[in-house]
C-alpha positions as CSV (number, residue, x, y, z in Angstrom):
1,X,9.5,10.6,43.3
2,X,13.0,9.3,43.6
3,X,15.3,12.1,45.0
4,X,18.5,10.0,44.5
5,X,18.1,10.0,40.7
6,X,17.4,13.8,40.6
7,X,20.3,15.0,42.7
8,X,23.8,13.8,42.1
9,X,26.8,14.2,44.3
10,X,28.6,16.3,41.7
11,X,25.9,19.0,42.0
12,X,26.5,19.5,45.7
13,X,30.3,20.1,45.3
14,X,31.4,23.1,43.4
15,X,34.5,22.1,41.4
16,X,35.0,25.3,39.5
17,X,35.0,28.9,40.5
18,X,35.5,32.2,38.7
19,X,38.2,34.5,40.1
20,X,37.0,37.9,41.1
21,X,40.2,39.6,39.9
22,X,41.2,38.0,36.6
23,X,37.8,36.5,35.7
24,X,39.3,33.1,34.8
25,X,37.4,29.9,35.8
26,X,39.7,27.5,37.6
27,X,39.5,24.4,39.7
28,X,38.4,25.1,43.2
29,X,40.8,22.7,44.9
30,X,43.9,23.5,42.9
31,X,43.4,27.1,41.9
32,X,42.3,28.7,45.2
33,X,43.6,29.0,48.7
34,X,41.6,27.7,51.7
35,X,40.6,30.4,54.1
36,X,38.9,28.3,56.8
37,X,40.8,25.3,57.9
38,X,38.3,24.1,60.6
39,X,35.6,23.3,58.1
40,X,35.6,20.4,55.7
41,X,36.3,20.8,52.0
42,X,33.2,22.8,51.2
43,X,33.1,25.6,48.6
44,X,32.6,28.3,51.2
45,X,36.0,27.6,52.8
46,X,37.9,28.7,49.7
47,X,38.8,32.2,48.8
48,X,37.4,34.1,45.8
49,X,40.8,35.2,44.5
50,X,42.9,32.6,42.7
51,X,46.4,31.7,43.8
52,X,48.1,33.6,40.9
53,X,46.2,36.8,41.6
54,X,46.9,36.5,45.4
55,X,50.7,36.1,44.7
56,X,50.7,39.1,42.3
57,X,48.9,41.3,44.9
58,X,51.2,40.3,47.8
59,X,54.3,40.9,45.7
60,X,53.0,44.3,44.5
61,X,52.3,45.4,48.0
62,X,55.7,44.4,49.2
63,X,57.4,46.3,46.4
64,X,55.3,49.4,47.2
65,X,56.1,49.3,50.9
66,X,59.8,49.1,50.2
67,X,59.8,52.0,47.6
68,X,57.9,54.5,49.7
69,X,59.9,55.6,52.6
70,X,57.6,56.9,55.4
71,X,60.4,58.2,57.5
72,X,63.3,60.5,56.6
73,X,66.3,61.6,58.6
74,X,65.7,65.1,60.0
75,X,67.5,67.9,58.3
76,X,69.2,69.9,61.1
């Protein structure tokens, strides 16, 4: 049995991933942010939320935090 013919390098690297939010399949290197910088470029060091969904979530949270005022001037 020759293992080199059965396993190819492309099978070990995950090049595509499905986003948990939008459900689109995107390239792992270009479409997702790295969450762990200390490890090499392995699939587990990338997030499960694509860059576009991450940007939308952060912008929406900033808008919500600006609109809702948690403190009001006391009415004396």
